[in-house]
C-alpha positions in Angstrom: 0.9 26.8 15.1 -1.8 29.4 15.7 -3.6 30.9 12.8 -1.8 34.2 13.2 1.6 32.5 12.8 0.5 31.0 9.5 -0.9 34.2 8.2 2.4 35.2 6.4 2.1 32.1 4.3 -1.4 32.9 3.3 -0.4 36.5 2.5 2.5 35.3 0.4 0.1 33.2 -1.7 -2.4 36.0 -2.0 0.3 38.5 -3.1 0.7 36.5 -6.3 -3.0 36.6 -7.1 -3.8 40.2 -7.7 -6.8 40.8 -9.9 -4.9 42.8 -12.4 -2.8 39.7 -13.2 -5.7 37.4 -13.7 -7.4 39.6 -16.3 -4.5 39.0 -18.7 -4.8 35.2 -18.6 -7.2 32.7 -20.0 -8.5 30.0 -17.8 -5.7 27.7 -19.1 -3.1 30.3 -18.3 -4.4 30.7 -14.7 -4.4 26.9 -14.4 -0.7 26.8 -15.3 0.1 29.6 -12.8 -1.8 27.8 -10.0 -0.1 24.5 -10.7 3.4 25.8 -10.9 4.1 29.0 -9.0 1.3 28.9 -6.4 1.6 25.2 -5.6 5.3 25.5 -4.9 5.0 28.3 -2.3 3.7 26.2 0.7 5.8 23.1 0.1 8.5 23.7 2.7 6.0 24.9 5.3 3.8 21.9 5.0 6.7 19.5 5.0 7.4 20.5 8.6 4.0 21.6 10.0 0.6 20.0 10.0 -1.8 21.7 7.5 -4.5 23.3 9.7 -7.8 22.7 7.9 -8.7 26.4 8.2 -5.5 27.3 6.5 -5.9 24.8 3.8 -9.4 26.1 3.1 -8.2 29.7 2.8 -5.4 28.8 0.4 -7.9 26.6 -1.6 -10.3 29.6 -1.8 -7.5 31.8 -3.1 -6.6 29.3 -5.8 -10.2 28.6 -6.7 -11.1 32.3 -7.1 -8.1 33.0 -9.2 -8.6 29.9 -11.4 -12.2 30.6 -12.3 -12.3 34.4 -12.3 -8.8 35.7 -12.0 -9.9 37.7 -9.0 -9.4 37.7 -5.2 -12.0 35.9 -3.1 -13.6 39.1 -2.1 -14.7 39.7 -5.7 -15.8 36.1 -6.4 -18.9 34.2 -5.2 -19.5 30.5 -5.1 -21.5 30.5 -8.3 -18.5 31.5 -10.3 -16.9 28.1 -9.8 -18.3 26.2 -12.7 -17.1 22.8 -11.5 -16.9 21.9 -7.8 -13.4 22.0 -6.2 -13.0 18.3 -5.2 -13.7 17.3 -8.8 -11.3 20.0 -10.2 -8.5 18.6 -8.0 -8.7 15.0 -9.2 -5.6 14.0 -11.2 -5.7 14.1 -15.0 -5.3 10.3 -14.9 -8.8 10.3 -13.4 -10.1 12.6 -16.1 -10.1 16.0 -14.3 -7.8 19.0 -14.4 -5.4 18.0 -11.7 -5.1 21.1 -9.5 -3.2 20.0 -6.3 -5.5 18.8 -3.5 -3.8 20.3 -0.5 -4.8 17.9 2.3 -3.6 14.9 0.4 -0.5 16.6 -0.8 0.6 17.7 2.7 0.1 14.1 3.9 2.3 12.9 1.0 5.0 15.4 2.1 4.9 14.3 5.7 5.4 10.6 4.8 9.0 11.5 3.9 9.8 11.8 7.6 8.7 8.2 8.2 10.7 7.0 5.2 13.9 8.8 6.3 13.5 7.5 9.9 13.6 3.9 8.5 16.2 4.4 5.7 18.6 7.0 7.2 18.9 6.3 10.9 22.0 8.5 11.2 19.9 11.7 11.0 20.0 13.7 14.2 16.2 13.6 14.6 15.7 9.9 13.9 14.7 9.0 17.5 12.5 12.0 18.0 8.8 12.4 17.3 8.0 13.2 13.7 5.2 15.6 12.6 2.9 12.7 11.5 -0.6 11.8 12.7 -2.3 8.5 13.0 -3.6 8.5 9.4 -0.1 9.3 8.1 1.3 6.2 10.0 -1.5 3.9 8.7 -1.0 5.1 5.1 2.8 4.6 5.4 2.4 1.1 6.8 -0.1 0.2 4.1 2.2 1.3 1.3 5.5 -0.2 2.4 6.9 -3.7 2.7 9.4 -4.6 5.4 12.1 -7.3 5.0 13.1 -8.5 8.5 16.8 -8.5 9.4 17.6 -7.9 13.1 14.0 -6.8 13.8 15.1 -3.6 15.7 13.3 -1.1 13.5 10.1 -2.9 12.3 7.1 -2.7 14.5 5.6 -6.1 15.3 1.9 -5.0 14.9 2.0 -2.2 12.4 4.8 -2.8 10.0 4.1 -4.9 6.8 6.7 -7.6 7.5 4.4 -10.8 7.4 4.2 -11.6 3.7 3.6 -8.0 2.8 1.0 -7.3 5.4 0.9 -6.4 9.1 -0.1 -8.4 12.2 -2.9 -5.9 13.0 -4.5 -6.6 9.7 -4.3 -10.4 10.1 -5.6 -10.4 13.7 -7.4 -7.1 14.4 -9.0 -8.5 17.6 -5.6 -9.3 19.2 -4.2 -5.9 18.2 -7.0 -4.1 20.1 -6.2 -6.3 23.1 -2.4 -6.0 23.2 -0.8 -3.8 25.8 2.2 -3.0 23.7 1.1 -1.7 20.3 4.5 -0.2 19.4 6.8 -3.1 20.3 9.5 -4.0 17.8 9.7 -7.3 16.1 12.9 -8.2 17.9 11.4 -7.6 21.4 8.1 -9.2 20.5 9.7 -12.4 19.3 12.2 -12.7 22.1 10.8 -15.5 24.3 7.5 -14.9 22.5 6.8 -11.7 24.6 3.9 -10.8 22.3 1.9 -13.7 23.7 2.3 -12.3 27.3 0.8 -9.0 26.1 -2.4 -10.6 24.8 -2.8 -13.5 27.1 -5.3 -15.0 27.7 -7.5 -15.2 24.6 -11.0 -15.0 25.9 -13.3 -15.5 22.9 -13.4 -17.9 20.0 -12.4 -15.2 17.5 -9.3 -14.3 19.6 -8.3 -18.0 19.8 -8.7 -18.3 16.0 -6.7 -15.2 15.4 -4.0 -16.4 17.8 -3.6 -19.6 15.8 -3.5 -17.7 12.5 -0.8 -15.3 13.7 1.2 -18.1 15.2 1.2 -20.0 11.9 2.2 -16.8 10.0 5.3 -16.0 12.2 6.4 -19.3 13.5 9.2 -19.7 10.9 10.5 -16.2 11.3 14.2 -16.0 12.1 16.2 -12.8 12.9 19.7 -12.0 11.6 21.7 -9.7 14.0 24.1 -8.9 11.2 21.5 -7.4 8.8 19.3 -4.4 9.4 15.6 -4.3 8.6 15.0 -3.2 5.0 11.9 -1.3 3.8 10.6 -0.8 0.3 8.0 1.6 -1.1 5.3 -0.5 -2.8 4.3 2.1 -5.5 7.5 2.7 -7.4 9.5 0.3 -9.5 12.7 1.2 -7.7 11.1 0.7 -4.3 12.1 4.2 -3.2 9.6 6.7 -1.7 8.5 9.6 -3.9 6.1 12.4 -3.0 4.5 12.1 -6.4 3.6 8.4 -5.9 2.5 9.0 -2.3 0.1 11.7 -3.6 -1.4 9.6 -6.4 -2.1 6.5 -4.3 -4.5 8.5 -2.2 -6.8 8.8 -5.2 -6.9 5.0 -5.7 -10.6 3.9 -6.0 -11.7 7.3 -7.2 -13.3 7.3 -10.6 -15.4 9.5 -12.9 -18.3 8.4 -15.1 -17.2 10.5 -18.1 -14.2 9.6 -20.3 -12.5 12.9 -20.2 -8.8 11.7 -20.1 -8.4 11.7 -23.9 -9.0 15.5 -23.9 -5.6 16.2 -22.3 -3.8 14.2 -25.0 -5.2 16.2 -27.9 -2.7 18.4 -29.7 -4.6 21.6 -29.3 -4.4 25.0 -27.6 -4.7 24.6 -23.8 -7.7 27.0 -23.7 -9.5 24.6 -26.2 -8.9 21.6 -23.9 -10.2 23.5 -20.9 -13.3 24.5 -22.9 -13.9 20.9 -23.9 -13.5 19.8 -20.3 -16.1 22.3 -19.0 -18.3 21.4 -22.0 -18.4 17.7 -21.1 -19.4 18.7 -17.6 -22.2 20.7 -19.2 -21.0 23.8 -17.4 -20.8 26.2 -20.4 -22.4 29.5 -19.5 -24.6 29.8 -22.6 
């Protein structure tokens, strides 16, 4: 989509953020409004369309200006944001306030297309291209585990069907060399076609990787009566959820301060927000 075609979405978000509204809220009240009303507006749009970085930045700017000043961006300067936006968007489990980080959230929404394509093959669009980029596919393959049945759905190189991991992780040198990166497990194992696509191994690393991959898949047997099954690694039920897909993108992120206990205190929300800014040493006094 062009920017002009996304402008109605930005206008819709901006219409909820008039300066007259912001003056009647504390910072805690504005935080609640951003997390509930404003965060829900772009969900259906970003489920279908890629979030253009320029559009995400403009929506972030609207949210940021309203959160810190209760004003529109035209009346707010960068110095009014007491704590930088990436830190503000970290989840409360990581110690911060937990405003939605749009780029990660839109990616979590798009992963639903890949999940439905595997789990609900009867959908009319299941054989069409889905609105997911390379990063979306890599994240999905890293967070799912495939149990092989007939091998018609799982991808030989990308799907995590070899003891919870994928062939391209086990043998990255052969993955770069293969001529069929999107071949299914069934077609790859039929008469060992995957060997023809990488033959011949030309370096010692490729020979070693070939032996490792052969050992990993030599006992694989397909069952034509059972379809491939897929499980989401980050929920107890094994079912995909947008919430879990969003949270796993913050794995490895940490903060030096122990702020998390603040959000568990039984106190007024404005007091918790004040304590949060105080620990960041951002009180304007």
